[in-house]
N, C-alpha and C positions, 0 to 999 in steps of 0.2 A: 553157361553161354551168355554172352552180353547181348541182350535183345534191344538195347538202346542205341547201339552204334552199328556202322556198316562193316564190322569186322568179319573176317572169314574164320571158319572153324573146321574141324576134321570130320569127315563123313564116317558115321558108325558102320557103314556097309563095306566100303572099299578103301578107307583112309585117304580119299581125295579131299580137295578143298571145298568147303561149303561156303556159299556167298549169300548174304541177305538180299532179298528182293521182294517182289510183290506178284500178285496174280491179277490178270486183266489190266495191267498197267497201274494198278493201285499199290501203294506201299503200306496202306493201312486198311485192310479188310476188317469186317466185323463178324464175330461169331455170337450166336445167342440161341436160346431155345425158341422154337416156333410153335404157333398155334394155328391149326388149320380150321377154317370155318367155311360155311356155304351161305352165300347171300343171293337169294333169288335163283338158286341153282348154279351159281358161279362160285368156284372154289377160290378162297382168299387165304393168304398166308400173312401172319403178322409176327413180329419178333416180340418176345416177352423179356422185359428187363430182368437182370442186368445183361448188357451186351459187352463183349470183350474184343479189343483190338488184336488182330492176328499178325504175327511176325512170321515170315516164310523164309526158308533157306533151301538152296538147291546145290547139289554136288555137280561140279563141272566135269567130273570124270564119268560117273555112272548115271547121273540124272536123278538120284534119290532126292525126295522132298521131305522136309520136316517143317511142321507148323506149330507155333506156340501161341497161347492166348494169355500173356503175362499180366495184363492190366485191363480194368474196366474202361469202356469208352468214355471220354470226357474227363478222365482223372489223370 
């Protein structure tokens, strides 16, 4: 799968067309491990490096989503 271009691919569930897109209007979300802490009784969440850019694909026929984290953020 070519995650660098806006090409369509075949859905592994129904053989429909998958199209690259984003979630929440972003085309480059980030995935990373998280660390939960508590500061004065308030829970805080921080990301632990490395973080990875997420590419998302959605099937126009059945709605199936696939996400890939092919590269580190900032590289």
